[in-house]
C-alpha beads as a LAMMPS data file, in Angstrom:
LAMMPS data file: protein, C-alpha beads

490 atoms
489 bonds

1 atom types
1 bond types

-500.0 500.0 xlo xhi
-500.0 500.0 ylo yhi
-500.0 500.0 zlo zhi

Masses

1 110.0

Atoms # bond

1 1 1 11.614 -9.275 -21.486
2 1 1 13.855 -5.496 -20.699
3 1 1 17.538 -6.186 -19.538
4 1 1 20.480 -4.416 -18.630
5 1 1 22.313 -2.718 -21.868
6 1 1 24.321 -0.148 -22.996
7 1 1 21.452 1.408 -25.456
8 1 1 19.283 1.972 -22.332
9 1 1 19.901 5.476 -21.292
10 1 1 18.435 7.040 -18.073
11 1 1 15.438 8.925 -17.911
12 1 1 16.643 12.403 -16.857
13 1 1 20.087 12.354 -19.232
14 1 1 19.870 15.626 -20.635
15 1 1 19.629 16.962 -17.343
16 1 1 22.892 18.257 -15.441
17 1 1 24.174 16.217 -12.757
18 1 1 24.485 18.564 -9.642
19 1 1 27.711 17.108 -9.070
20 1 1 31.060 15.738 -10.924
21 1 1 31.432 12.856 -8.739
22 1 1 32.801 9.641 -9.981
23 1 1 31.473 6.521 -9.816
24 1 1 33.134 5.338 -6.605
25 1 1 32.088 8.456 -4.584
26 1 1 28.689 8.302 -5.778
27 1 1 28.375 4.602 -4.561
28 1 1 29.565 5.909 -1.464
29 1 1 27.480 8.539 -1.365
30 1 1 24.279 6.176 -1.664
31 1 1 25.474 4.333 0.674
32 1 1 26.272 7.030 2.898
33 1 1 22.654 8.656 2.769
34 1 1 20.799 5.428 3.393
35 1 1 22.806 4.158 5.999
36 1 1 22.051 7.713 8.304
37 1 1 18.480 6.899 6.860
38 1 1 18.340 3.565 8.521
39 1 1 20.789 4.675 11.861
40 1 1 18.515 7.547 12.212
41 1 1 15.082 5.564 11.942
42 1 1 15.878 2.328 13.681
43 1 1 18.543 3.499 16.601
44 1 1 17.508 6.928 17.298
45 1 1 13.860 6.694 16.480
46 1 1 13.898 9.636 14.844
47 1 1 10.429 10.330 12.708
48 1 1 11.469 9.108 8.835
49 1 1 10.216 12.562 7.290
50 1 1 13.087 14.032 9.053
51 1 1 15.395 11.136 8.704
52 1 1 14.530 11.279 4.895
53 1 1 15.730 15.072 4.748
54 1 1 18.687 14.671 7.058
55 1 1 19.688 11.333 4.583
56 1 1 18.907 13.685 1.315
57 1 1 21.340 16.365 2.796
58 1 1 24.460 14.007 3.965
59 1 1 23.872 12.335 0.196
60 1 1 24.324 15.294 -1.425
61 1 1 27.366 16.389 0.616
62 1 1 29.339 13.056 0.087
63 1 1 28.336 13.351 -3.004
64 1 1 30.117 16.485 -3.678
65 1 1 27.196 18.963 -4.547
66 1 1 26.703 22.138 -3.647
67 1 1 24.474 22.647 -0.764
68 1 1 21.879 24.720 -2.262
69 1 1 21.678 22.741 -5.067
70 1 1 20.752 19.582 -2.829
71 1 1 18.073 21.577 -1.254
72 1 1 16.461 22.133 -4.616
73 1 1 16.658 18.561 -5.690
74 1 1 15.123 17.337 -2.248
75 1 1 12.579 20.573 -2.657
76 1 1 11.698 19.858 -6.144
77 1 1 11.290 16.137 -5.099
78 1 1 9.303 16.660 -2.370
79 1 1 6.804 19.170 -4.382
80 1 1 6.745 16.651 -7.699
81 1 1 5.777 14.032 -5.482
82 1 1 2.847 15.426 -2.851
83 1 1 1.334 16.958 -6.352
84 1 1 1.316 13.758 -7.995
85 1 1 -0.157 11.808 -5.111
86 1 1 -1.092 14.057 -2.292
87 1 1 -4.587 14.608 -3.449
88 1 1 -4.874 10.471 -4.347
89 1 1 -3.963 10.180 -0.846
90 1 1 -5.789 12.156 0.781
91 1 1 -9.089 10.889 -1.112
92 1 1 -8.299 7.502 -0.637
93 1 1 -7.988 8.463 2.688
94 1 1 -11.558 9.910 3.128
95 1 1 -13.225 7.076 1.344
96 1 1 -11.481 4.305 3.435
97 1 1 -13.120 6.676 6.670
98 1 1 -16.436 6.857 5.058
99 1 1 -16.225 2.935 4.992
100 1 1 -14.930 2.382 8.128
101 1 1 -17.506 4.517 9.728
102 1 1 -20.609 4.168 7.841
103 1 1 -20.379 0.239 8.781
104 1 1 -20.254 -0.557 5.342
105 1 1 -16.728 -2.688 5.768
106 1 1 -18.447 -4.262 8.851
107 1 1 -21.756 -5.501 6.356
108 1 1 -19.052 -6.739 3.985
109 1 1 -17.581 -8.393 6.933
110 1 1 -20.467 -10.031 8.596
111 1 1 -22.404 -10.938 4.825
112 1 1 -19.034 -13.139 3.520
113 1 1 -18.322 -15.141 7.222
114 1 1 -22.631 -15.656 7.112
115 1 1 -22.005 -18.001 3.741
116 1 1 -18.628 -19.276 4.286
117 1 1 -18.438 -22.682 6.011
118 1 1 -15.360 -23.791 8.185
119 1 1 -13.477 -25.160 5.412
120 1 1 -14.103 -22.140 3.392
121 1 1 -13.291 -19.788 6.140
122 1 1 -9.790 -18.607 5.233
123 1 1 -10.535 -18.246 1.962
124 1 1 -13.457 -15.649 3.076
125 1 1 -11.168 -14.400 5.362
126 1 1 -8.327 -13.240 2.423
127 1 1 -11.551 -12.426 0.495
128 1 1 -13.042 -9.617 2.662
129 1 1 -8.857 -8.705 3.345
130 1 1 -8.790 -7.719 -0.302
131 1 1 -12.366 -6.143 -0.577
132 1 1 -11.838 -3.927 2.499
133 1 1 -7.916 -3.508 1.846
134 1 1 -8.259 -2.025 -1.668
135 1 1 -9.102 1.769 -0.467
136 1 1 -8.086 1.334 3.289
137 1 1 -4.213 1.951 4.789
138 1 1 -3.168 -1.344 6.172
139 1 1 -2.465 -0.549 9.185
140 1 1 -6.322 0.895 9.361
141 1 1 -6.998 -2.807 7.839
142 1 1 -5.540 -4.190 10.509
143 1 1 -7.098 -2.309 13.226
144 1 1 -10.648 -3.345 11.690
145 1 1 -10.092 -6.541 10.861
146 1 1 -8.604 -8.163 13.772
147 1 1 -11.341 -8.009 15.950
148 1 1 -13.488 -9.932 13.241
149 1 1 -9.786 -12.524 13.031
150 1 1 -10.442 -13.216 16.593
151 1 1 -13.923 -13.625 16.945
152 1 1 -14.272 -16.012 14.261
153 1 1 -10.743 -18.157 15.438
154 1 1 -12.335 -18.217 18.976
155 1 1 -15.599 -19.263 17.606
156 1 1 -15.406 -21.545 15.367
157 1 1 -12.312 -23.299 17.582
158 1 1 -9.754 -22.664 14.975
159 1 1 -6.034 -21.870 15.114
160 1 1 -5.651 -17.818 15.304
161 1 1 -3.108 -18.659 12.272
162 1 1 -5.303 -20.256 10.110
163 1 1 -7.732 -17.255 10.471
164 1 1 -5.811 -14.384 10.765
165 1 1 -2.894 -15.351 8.145
166 1 1 -5.086 -14.913 5.190
167 1 1 -6.753 -11.914 6.463
168 1 1 -3.060 -10.394 6.983
169 1 1 -1.842 -11.625 3.565
170 1 1 -5.109 -9.735 1.728
171 1 1 -4.062 -6.618 3.502
172 1 1 -0.658 -6.778 2.734
173 1 1 -1.095 -7.482 -0.430
174 1 1 -3.356 -4.325 -1.459
175 1 1 -0.956 -2.632 0.480
176 1 1 2.187 -3.367 -1.528
177 1 1 1.044 -3.672 -5.413
178 1 1 -2.212 -1.777 -5.933
179 1 1 -2.618 1.847 -5.916
180 1 1 -4.364 4.101 -4.571
181 1 1 -1.565 3.434 -1.255
182 1 1 0.795 5.970 -0.952
183 1 1 3.547 3.492 -2.269
184 1 1 2.350 1.916 -5.489
185 1 1 0.847 5.579 -6.349
186 1 1 4.777 7.204 -5.446
187 1 1 6.918 4.660 -7.845
188 1 1 4.095 5.128 -10.181
189 1 1 4.546 8.843 -10.352
190 1 1 8.541 7.705 -10.000
191 1 1 8.968 5.832 -13.196
192 1 1 6.239 7.472 -14.920
193 1 1 4.004 4.611 -15.435
194 1 1 0.418 4.230 -16.216
195 1 1 -1.833 3.965 -13.461
196 1 1 -4.289 1.660 -15.001
197 1 1 -2.623 -0.802 -16.196
198 1 1 -0.161 -0.609 -13.542
199 1 1 -3.618 -1.554 -11.087
200 1 1 -4.875 -4.114 -13.988
201 1 1 -1.696 -5.938 -13.556
202 1 1 -1.634 -5.441 -9.766
203 1 1 -4.950 -7.200 -9.499
204 1 1 -3.546 -10.295 -11.571
205 1 1 -0.451 -10.902 -9.417
206 1 1 -2.219 -10.135 -5.921
207 1 1 -4.493 -12.733 -6.729
208 1 1 -2.171 -15.941 -6.448
209 1 1 0.409 -14.123 -4.364
210 1 1 -2.500 -13.497 -1.867
211 1 1 -3.525 -17.400 -2.224
212 1 1 -0.081 -18.672 -1.714
213 1 1 0.407 -16.513 1.514
214 1 1 -2.362 -16.709 2.842
215 1 1 -4.858 -19.712 2.581
216 1 1 -2.334 -22.169 1.298
217 1 1 0.387 -20.995 3.822
218 1 1 -1.435 -20.801 7.043
219 1 1 -2.127 -24.379 6.807
220 1 1 1.338 -24.715 7.819
221 1 1 1.525 -21.802 10.077
222 1 1 -1.141 -23.078 12.228
223 1 1 1.063 -25.689 12.535
224 1 1 3.874 -24.294 13.818
225 1 1 2.943 -21.753 16.192
226 1 1 -0.793 -23.273 16.981
227 1 1 -2.466 -20.718 19.419
228 1 1 -5.604 -19.690 20.237
229 1 1 -6.822 -16.094 20.510
230 1 1 -6.042 -13.893 23.644
231 1 1 -8.580 -13.372 25.471
232 1 1 -8.030 -9.896 26.344
233 1 1 -8.157 -9.119 22.778
234 1 1 -11.414 -11.021 21.601
235 1 1 -13.980 -8.169 21.230
236 1 1 -18.183 -9.244 22.664
237 1 1 -19.367 -8.568 18.920
238 1 1 -18.407 -8.513 15.589
239 1 1 -18.801 -4.861 14.778
240 1 1 -19.378 -1.548 16.301
241 1 1 -22.241 0.751 15.934
242 1 1 -22.342 3.054 13.336
243 1 1 -23.845 6.015 15.502
244 1 1 -22.237 5.405 19.108
245 1 1 -24.579 6.815 21.702
246 1 1 -22.544 8.382 24.582
247 1 1 -22.838 5.148 27.544
248 1 1 -24.246 7.996 30.013
249 1 1 -27.318 8.339 27.525
250 1 1 -27.712 4.776 27.155
251 1 1 -27.904 4.055 30.712
252 1 1 -30.364 6.491 31.905
253 1 1 -32.701 4.819 29.234
254 1 1 -34.825 1.288 29.589
255 1 1 -32.693 -1.630 29.045
256 1 1 -34.799 -2.213 26.010
257 1 1 -34.804 0.892 24.395
258 1 1 -30.859 1.807 24.926
259 1 1 -30.825 -2.314 23.263
260 1 1 -33.269 -1.211 20.298
261 1 1 -31.219 1.697 19.781
262 1 1 -28.218 -0.398 19.323
263 1 1 -30.301 -2.843 16.711
264 1 1 -31.392 0.502 15.056
265 1 1 -27.941 1.679 14.357
266 1 1 -26.790 -1.446 13.142
267 1 1 -29.682 -1.983 10.743
268 1 1 -29.050 1.385 9.256
269 1 1 -25.471 0.183 8.082
270 1 1 -25.339 0.099 3.698
271 1 1 -26.208 -2.511 1.707
272 1 1 -23.497 -5.324 0.896
273 1 1 -24.110 -4.547 -3.099
274 1 1 -24.217 -0.566 -2.829
275 1 1 -20.700 -0.718 -0.347
276 1 1 -19.267 -3.570 -2.495
277 1 1 -20.315 -1.464 -5.752
278 1 1 -19.164 1.880 -4.181
279 1 1 -15.199 0.060 -3.309
280 1 1 -15.314 -1.080 -6.240
281 1 1 -16.181 2.149 -8.492
282 1 1 -12.706 3.934 -8.772
283 1 1 -11.210 0.794 -10.214
284 1 1 -14.195 0.176 -12.402
285 1 1 -13.206 3.782 -13.854
286 1 1 -9.139 3.333 -13.795
287 1 1 -9.585 -0.106 -15.348
288 1 1 -11.852 1.350 -18.145
289 1 1 -9.514 4.283 -19.278
290 1 1 -6.730 1.511 -18.903
291 1 1 -8.588 -0.856 -21.591
292 1 1 -9.763 1.580 -23.795
293 1 1 -6.052 3.280 -24.082
294 1 1 -5.009 -0.560 -24.944
295 1 1 -8.163 -1.280 -27.800
296 1 1 -8.378 2.105 -29.498
297 1 1 -5.164 3.578 -29.225
298 1 1 -5.944 6.748 -30.457
299 1 1 -5.584 10.144 -28.637
300 1 1 -7.995 11.924 -31.156
301 1 1 -10.895 9.129 -30.693
302 1 1 -13.777 10.933 -28.581
303 1 1 -14.502 7.685 -26.794
304 1 1 -10.898 7.366 -25.532
305 1 1 -10.535 11.283 -24.785
306 1 1 -13.584 10.869 -22.724
307 1 1 -12.483 7.712 -20.661
308 1 1 -8.803 9.454 -20.248
309 1 1 -10.915 12.346 -17.949
310 1 1 -13.114 9.906 -16.138
311 1 1 -11.193 6.914 -15.628
312 1 1 -7.927 9.474 -14.584
313 1 1 -7.289 8.539 -10.779
314 1 1 -8.357 12.125 -9.339
315 1 1 -11.584 11.844 -11.298
316 1 1 -11.774 8.094 -10.466
317 1 1 -11.668 8.862 -6.583
318 1 1 -13.057 12.411 -6.426
319 1 1 -15.909 10.420 -7.836
320 1 1 -16.207 7.596 -5.530
321 1 1 -15.406 9.845 -2.617
322 1 1 -19.160 11.901 -3.503
323 1 1 -20.895 8.590 -4.325
324 1 1 -19.962 7.072 -0.887
325 1 1 -21.379 9.812 0.962
326 1 1 -24.528 9.066 -0.654
327 1 1 -24.465 5.196 -0.614
328 1 1 -22.305 4.916 2.594
329 1 1 -22.710 8.018 4.116
330 1 1 -26.850 8.896 3.906
331 1 1 -27.513 5.157 3.742
332 1 1 -26.230 4.958 7.216
333 1 1 -28.267 7.978 8.443
334 1 1 -25.296 10.572 8.608
335 1 1 -26.620 14.194 8.392
336 1 1 -24.706 16.633 6.527
337 1 1 -22.689 17.333 9.653
338 1 1 -21.948 14.099 10.262
339 1 1 -20.900 13.897 6.868
340 1 1 -18.135 16.700 6.632
341 1 1 -17.042 15.668 10.233
342 1 1 -16.175 12.009 8.989
343 1 1 -14.226 13.456 5.856
344 1 1 -12.226 16.125 8.220
345 1 1 -11.318 13.083 10.534
346 1 1 -10.321 11.429 7.816
347 1 1 -7.614 13.648 6.859
348 1 1 -5.585 14.701 9.709
349 1 1 -4.060 11.266 10.339
350 1 1 -2.534 11.335 6.393
351 1 1 -0.438 14.056 7.152
352 1 1 2.335 12.078 8.697
353 1 1 2.121 9.473 5.408
354 1 1 1.880 12.317 2.994
355 1 1 5.540 14.120 4.415
356 1 1 7.041 10.797 4.202
357 1 1 6.131 10.347 1.140
358 1 1 7.031 13.872 -0.263
359 1 1 9.888 13.059 1.648
360 1 1 11.212 9.989 -0.031
361 1 1 10.498 11.995 -3.680
362 1 1 13.003 14.483 -2.328
363 1 1 15.622 11.599 -1.674
364 1 1 14.903 10.193 -4.982
365 1 1 15.028 13.510 -6.820
366 1 1 18.167 13.914 -4.927
367 1 1 19.108 10.673 -6.057
368 1 1 18.485 11.019 -9.794
369 1 1 19.888 15.090 -10.034
370 1 1 23.220 13.464 -8.354
371 1 1 23.483 11.104 -11.269
372 1 1 23.374 7.699 -9.370
373 1 1 20.567 6.390 -12.136
374 1 1 22.600 6.716 -14.525
375 1 1 25.528 5.280 -12.685
376 1 1 23.390 2.218 -12.006
377 1 1 23.247 1.727 -15.860
378 1 1 26.715 2.420 -16.636
379 1 1 27.915 0.515 -13.882
380 1 1 25.516 -3.115 -14.694
381 1 1 25.688 -2.162 -18.455
382 1 1 27.573 -5.693 -18.896
383 1 1 25.133 -7.561 -16.424
384 1 1 22.564 -10.369 -17.785
385 1 1 20.032 -9.465 -15.411
386 1 1 16.654 -8.754 -15.440
387 1 1 15.467 -4.997 -14.636
388 1 1 12.861 -6.366 -12.823
389 1 1 15.175 -8.546 -10.586
390 1 1 17.448 -5.685 -9.880
391 1 1 14.356 -3.228 -9.156
392 1 1 13.241 -5.960 -7.137
393 1 1 16.671 -6.439 -5.155
394 1 1 17.222 -2.544 -4.205
395 1 1 14.004 -2.668 -2.901
396 1 1 14.115 -5.787 -0.511
397 1 1 17.980 -4.407 0.617
398 1 1 16.101 -1.047 1.601
399 1 1 12.824 -2.747 3.275
400 1 1 15.812 -5.231 5.058
401 1 1 17.544 -1.889 6.256
402 1 1 14.246 0.453 7.494
403 1 1 11.727 -1.834 7.967
404 1 1 9.075 0.296 6.045
405 1 1 7.401 -0.528 2.736
406 1 1 6.472 2.994 1.908
407 1 1 10.189 4.323 2.265
408 1 1 11.723 1.066 0.121
409 1 1 9.185 2.139 -2.315
410 1 1 10.270 5.279 -2.845
411 1 1 13.669 5.006 -2.559
412 1 1 14.036 1.782 -4.947
413 1 1 11.569 3.513 -7.436
414 1 1 14.078 6.176 -7.395
415 1 1 17.379 4.409 -8.021
416 1 1 15.358 1.697 -10.784
417 1 1 13.886 4.960 -12.535
418 1 1 16.399 5.223 -15.203
419 1 1 15.558 1.178 -15.512
420 1 1 11.910 2.128 -17.348
421 1 1 12.908 4.927 -19.657
422 1 1 13.218 1.977 -22.939
423 1 1 10.339 -0.095 -21.251
424 1 1 6.890 -0.258 -23.116
425 1 1 3.924 0.420 -21.295
426 1 1 3.194 -2.340 -19.505
427 1 1 6.950 -3.524 -18.587
428 1 1 7.496 -0.082 -16.753
429 1 1 3.521 -1.025 -15.045
430 1 1 5.384 -4.278 -14.295
431 1 1 8.230 -2.409 -12.958
432 1 1 6.236 -0.694 -10.038
433 1 1 5.103 -4.197 -9.213
434 1 1 8.760 -5.396 -8.822
435 1 1 9.683 -2.571 -6.572
436 1 1 6.303 -3.638 -4.688
437 1 1 7.356 -7.041 -4.098
438 1 1 10.399 -6.294 -2.813
439 1 1 9.077 -3.850 -0.531
440 1 1 7.425 -6.714 1.558
441 1 1 10.071 -8.900 2.051
442 1 1 10.449 -10.816 5.444
443 1 1 9.374 -8.021 7.888
444 1 1 11.101 -7.978 11.137
445 1 1 12.004 -5.740 14.455
446 1 1 11.862 -2.810 12.361
447 1 1 8.808 -2.809 10.846
448 1 1 5.980 -0.866 13.204
449 1 1 3.598 -3.741 11.585
450 1 1 5.492 -6.189 13.276
451 1 1 5.156 -5.142 16.413
452 1 1 1.174 -4.490 15.527
453 1 1 0.783 -8.307 14.214
454 1 1 2.691 -9.539 17.611
455 1 1 0.541 -7.236 19.970
456 1 1 -2.574 -7.829 18.375
457 1 1 -2.191 -12.217 18.441
458 1 1 -0.486 -12.150 21.681
459 1 1 2.348 -14.195 20.335
460 1 1 6.158 -14.202 21.117
461 1 1 8.848 -12.467 18.574
462 1 1 10.048 -16.087 17.464
463 1 1 6.844 -16.725 16.507
464 1 1 6.147 -13.150 15.009
465 1 1 8.833 -14.227 12.648
466 1 1 7.524 -18.022 12.300
467 1 1 4.459 -17.025 10.642
468 1 1 4.339 -13.042 9.638
469 1 1 7.909 -12.618 8.370
470 1 1 7.493 -15.694 6.817
471 1 1 3.829 -14.831 5.030
472 1 1 5.829 -11.260 3.936
473 1 1 8.554 -13.223 2.326
474 1 1 6.213 -15.561 0.861
475 1 1 4.097 -12.583 -0.863
476 1 1 7.393 -10.689 -1.742
477 1 1 8.846 -13.789 -3.494
478 1 1 5.716 -15.374 -4.994
479 1 1 4.851 -11.775 -6.360
480 1 1 8.053 -11.319 -7.868
481 1 1 7.601 -15.111 -9.507
482 1 1 4.053 -13.582 -11.210
483 1 1 5.793 -10.392 -12.257
484 1 1 8.402 -12.518 -13.732
485 1 1 6.125 -14.695 -15.710
486 1 1 3.799 -11.661 -16.791
487 1 1 6.804 -9.875 -18.395
488 1 1 7.621 -13.234 -20.578
489 1 1 3.946 -12.796 -22.163
490 1 1 3.018 -9.355 -21.797

Bonds

1 1 1 2
2 1 2 3
3 1 3 4
4 1 4 5
5 1 5 6
6 1 6 7
7 1 7 8
8 1 8 9
9 1 9 10
10 1 10 11
11 1 11 12
12 1 12 13
13 1 13 14
14 1 14 15
15 1 15 16
16 1 16 17
17 1 17 18
18 1 18 19
19 1 19 20
20 1 20 21
21 1 21 22
22 1 22 23
23 1 23 24
24 1 24 25
25 1 25 26
26 1 26 27
27 1 27 28
28 1 28 29
29 1 29 30
30 1 30 31
31 1 31 32
32 1 32 33
33 1 33 34
34 1 34 35
35 1 35 36
36 1 36 37
37 1 37 38
38 1 38 39
39 1 39 40
40 1 40 41
41 1 41 42
42 1 42 43
43 1 43 44
44 1 44 45
45 1 45 46
46 1 46 47
47 1 47 48
48 1 48 49
49 1 49 50
50 1 50 51
51 1 51 52
52 1 52 53
53 1 53 54
54 1 54 55
55 1 55 56
56 1 56 57
57 1 57 58
58 1 58 59
59 1 59 60
60 1 60 61
61 1 61 62
62 1 62 63
63 1 63 64
64 1 64 65
65 1 65 66
66 1 66 67
67 1 67 68
68 1 68 69
69 1 69 70
70 1 70 71
71 1 71 72
72 1 72 73
73 1 73 74
74 1 74 75
75 1 75 76
76 1 76 77
77 1 77 78
78 1 78 79
79 1 79 80
80 1 80 81
81 1 81 82
82 1 82 83
83 1 83 84
84 1 84 85
85 1 85 86
86 1 86 87
87 1 87 88
88 1 88 89
89 1 89 90
90 1 90 91
91 1 91 92
92 1 92 93
93 1 93 94
94 1 94 95
95 1 95 96
96 1 96 97
97 1 97 98
98 1 98 99
99 1 99 100
100 1 100 101
101 1 101 102
102 1 102 103
103 1 103 104
104 1 104 105
105 1 105 106
106 1 106 107
107 1 107 108
108 1 108 109
109 1 109 110
110 1 110 111
111 1 111 112
112 1 112 113
113 1 113 114
114 1 114 115
115 1 115 116
116 1 116 117
117 1 117 118
118 1 118 119
119 1 119 120
120 1 120 121
121 1 121 122
122 1 122 123
123 1 123 124
124 1 124 125
125 1 125 126
126 1 126 127
127 1 127 128
128 1 128 129
129 1 129 130
130 1 130 131
131 1 131 132
132 1 132 133
133 1 133 134
134 1 134 135
135 1 135 136
136 1 136 137
137 1 137 138
138 1 138 139
139 1 139 140
140 1 140 141
141 1 141 142
142 1 142 143
143 1 143 144
144 1 144 145
145 1 145 146
146 1 146 147
147 1 147 148
148 1 148 149
149 1 149 150
150 1 150 151
151 1 151 152
152 1 152 153
153 1 153 154
154 1 154 155
155 1 155 156
156 1 156 157
157 1 157 158
158 1 158 159
159 1 159 160
160 1 160 161
161 1 161 162
162 1 162 163
163 1 163 164
164 1 164 165
165 1 165 166
166 1 166 167
167 1 167 168
168 1 168 169
169 1 169 170
170 1 170 171
171 1 171 172
172 1 172 173
173 1 173 174
174 1 174 175
175 1 175 176
176 1 176 177
177 1 177 178
178 1 178 179
179 1 179 180
180 1 180 181
181 1 181 182
182 1 182 183
183 1 183 184
184 1 184 185
185 1 185 186
186 1 186 187
187 1 187 188
188 1 188 189
189 1 189 190
190 1 190 191
191 1 191 192
192 1 192 193
193 1 193 194
194 1 194 195
195 1 195 196
196 1 196 197
197 1 197 198
198 1 198 199
199 1 199 200
200 1 200 201
201 1 201 202
202 1 202 203
203 1 203 204
204 1 204 205
205 1 205 206
206 1 206 207
207 1 207 208
208 1 208 209
209 1 209 210
210 1 210 211
211 1 211 212
212 1 212 213
213 1 213 214
214 1 214 215
215 1 215 216
216 1 216 217
217 1 217 218
218 1 218 219
219 1 219 220
220 1 220 221
221 1 221 222
222 1 222 223
223 1 223 224
224 1 224 225
225 1 225 226
226 1 226 227
227 1 227 228
228 1 228 229
229 1 229 230
230 1 230 231
231 1 231 232
232 1 232 233
233 1 233 234
234 1 234 235
235 1 235 236
236 1 236 237
237 1 237 238
238 1 238 239
239 1 239 240
240 1 240 241
241 1 241 242
242 1 242 243
243 1 243 244
244 1 244 245
245 1 245 246
246 1 246 247
247 1 247 248
248 1 248 249
249 1 249 250
250 1 250 251
251 1 251 252
252 1 252 253
253 1 253 254
254 1 254 255
255 1 255 256
256 1 256 257
257 1 257 258
258 1 258 259
259 1 259 260
260 1 260 261
261 1 261 262
262 1 262 263
263 1 263 264
264 1 264 265
265 1 265 266
266 1 266 267
267 1 267 268
268 1 268 269
269 1 269 270
270 1 270 271
271 1 271 272
272 1 272 273
273 1 273 274
274 1 274 275
275 1 275 276
276 1 276 277
277 1 277 278
278 1 278 279
279 1 279 280
280 1 280 281
281 1 281 282
282 1 282 283
283 1 283 284
284 1 284 285
285 1 285 286
286 1 286 287
287 1 287 288
288 1 288 289
289 1 289 290
290 1 290 291
291 1 291 292
292 1 292 293
293 1 293 294
294 1 294 295
295 1 295 296
296 1 296 297
297 1 297 298
298 1 298 299
299 1 299 300
300 1 300 301
301 1 301 302
302 1 302 303
303 1 303 304
304 1 304 305
305 1 305 306
306 1 306 307
307 1 307 308
308 1 308 309
309 1 309 310
310 1 310 311
311 1 311 312
312 1 312 313
313 1 313 314
314 1 314 315
315 1 315 316
316 1 316 317
317 1 317 318
318 1 318 319
319 1 319 320
320 1 320 321
321 1 321 322
322 1 322 323
323 1 323 324
324 1 324 325
325 1 325 326
326 1 326 327
327 1 327 328
328 1 328 329
329 1 329 330
330 1 330 331
331 1 331 332
332 1 332 333
333 1 333 334
334 1 334 335
335 1 335 336
336 1 336 337
337 1 337 338
338 1 338 339
339 1 339 340
340 1 340 341
341 1 341 342
342 1 342 343
343 1 343 344
344 1 344 345
345 1 345 346
346 1 346 347
347 1 347 348
348 1 348 349
349 1 349 350
350 1 350 351
351 1 351 352
352 1 352 353
353 1 353 354
354 1 354 355
355 1 355 356
356 1 356 357
357 1 357 358
358 1 358 359
359 1 359 360
360 1 360 361
361 1 361 362
362 1 362 363
363 1 363 364
364 1 364 365
365 1 365 366
366 1 366 367
367 1 367 368
368 1 368 369
369 1 369 370
370 1 370 371
371 1 371 372
372 1 372 373
373 1 373 374
374 1 374 375
375 1 375 376
376 1 376 377
377 1 377 378
378 1 378 379
379 1 379 380
380 1 380 381
381 1 381 382
382 1 382 383
383 1 383 384
384 1 384 385
385 1 385 386
386 1 386 387
387 1 387 388
388 1 388 389
389 1 389 390
390 1 390 391
391 1 391 392
392 1 392 393
393 1 393 394
394 1 394 395
395 1 395 396
396 1 396 397
397 1 397 398
398 1 398 399
399 1 399 400
400 1 400 401
401 1 401 402
402 1 402 403
403 1 403 404
404 1 404 405
405 1 405 406
406 1 406 407
407 1 407 408
408 1 408 409
409 1 409 410
410 1 410 411
411 1 411 412
412 1 412 413
413 1 413 414
414 1 414 415
415 1 415 416
416 1 416 417
417 1 417 418
418 1 418 419
419 1 419 420
420 1 420 421
421 1 421 422
422 1 422 423
423 1 423 424
424 1 424 425
425 1 425 426
426 1 426 427
427 1 427 428
428 1 428 429
429 1 429 430
430 1 430 431
431 1 431 432
432 1 432 433
433 1 433 434
434 1 434 435
435 1 435 436
436 1 436 437
437 1 437 438
438 1 438 439
439 1 439 440
440 1 440 441
441 1 441 442
442 1 442 443
443 1 443 444
444 1 444 445
445 1 445 446
446 1 446 447
447 1 447 448
448 1 448 449
449 1 449 450
450 1 450 451
451 1 451 452
452 1 452 453
453 1 453 454
454 1 454 455
455 1 455 456
456 1 456 457
457 1 457 458
458 1 458 459
459 1 459 460
460 1 460 461
461 1 461 462
462 1 462 463
463 1 463 464
464 1 464 465
465 1 465 466
466 1 466 467
467 1 467 468
468 1 468 469
469 1 469 470
470 1 470 471
471 1 471 472
472 1 472 473
473 1 473 474
474 1 474 475
475 1 475 476
476 1 476 477
477 1 477 478
478 1 478 479
479 1 479 480
480 1 480 481
481 1 481 482
482 1 482 483
483 1 483 484
484 1 484 485
485 1 485 486
486 1 486 487
487 1 487 488
488 1 488 489
489 1 489 490
């Protein structure tokens, strides 16, 4: 297990800091920068992108750095982060949109639910959420799965928490730990971790974490908050039509013809096996690269060189998107124009995500260039504290303050990046996962996800705290426990 020690050097130790401030002044600067970000996001409701820019400038000013150098550091960090993760986030969004619009997500949901019995339903829900949540952003996954959760709970006469908590746990674990989600990707980029190994270890951590925080915890959550699905939110059917006809068009047709049209649309959905294969294709490609790097471990080997290209995140996700256009889009009856429109629609909603991730990278680079990373090493060199646990605590603190898992991940990764300097490849990946676990700790009123869950499930603030917030905390604590355990054996 890697611990903080005097021998550990910062990754950017050879770069001259943009300020000569001492440790005390740098510490105050960090607190001031984070405080400004938190205050602007929570109190003044300013967009996180703008808040991160202002916070970075405040950090530089309080640290005594020349303003032009602080601006240059922020700009460099923003550009580097977007260059490293922006394309991957965009490709992940396209894949997720094709999965949703083609009806492939509905096919996965309907198939698994059809085979699950009463007691197996919570386990089916966490499995569905894990598969659906792999390529889809958390907020999109909630919108996609909530109608299914409500309908299953109503028809099966389940407590809403018994069905809803496993689904939320599956989505949240994917969001915090598994690339190509923005937070993990940004952390991988910041600490220079291996994406394939992070993905493989992330799955190892995610499975037991989702089980504990999902199906197992849902037993207790259902006792604490025994509610039924709100009638106003329960849909009439489990899935929408793939090719939605205009209402006036259907009204002009005879009833039997309109019904047949709807049935035909649903039959056009891609099959279960091909949908799952498409979703897992990029995962398999990246894992193959990681496995080859470990087994062969020879950069000159032709097989390893080929898989280094095939399994690179860019090629893997691009391949998955191109394959999905046929296996999902064309299978659902989409024309070329419809596929093009789906791709275009998928990119607009991620503009805000890309800007926040980029600004977080700018804030991270300002921290690094000011010498904050080296300060953390110097101050804590006498501590007998695991670097993984320290990174987790940093992410927990920022998560509690800002409410944003993505902001917490990116900021914590910037602060903890020097800790990865002397780490092995596997421990660098575990550092990313430790940060991801910390970024999920105790979602509360400053988190948009908190309010989404509250409103969709028709709960009070107190009920949401006892269920959703406790579930998020369980994910964080169980996750870091798994990470610490893995650090002993890998």
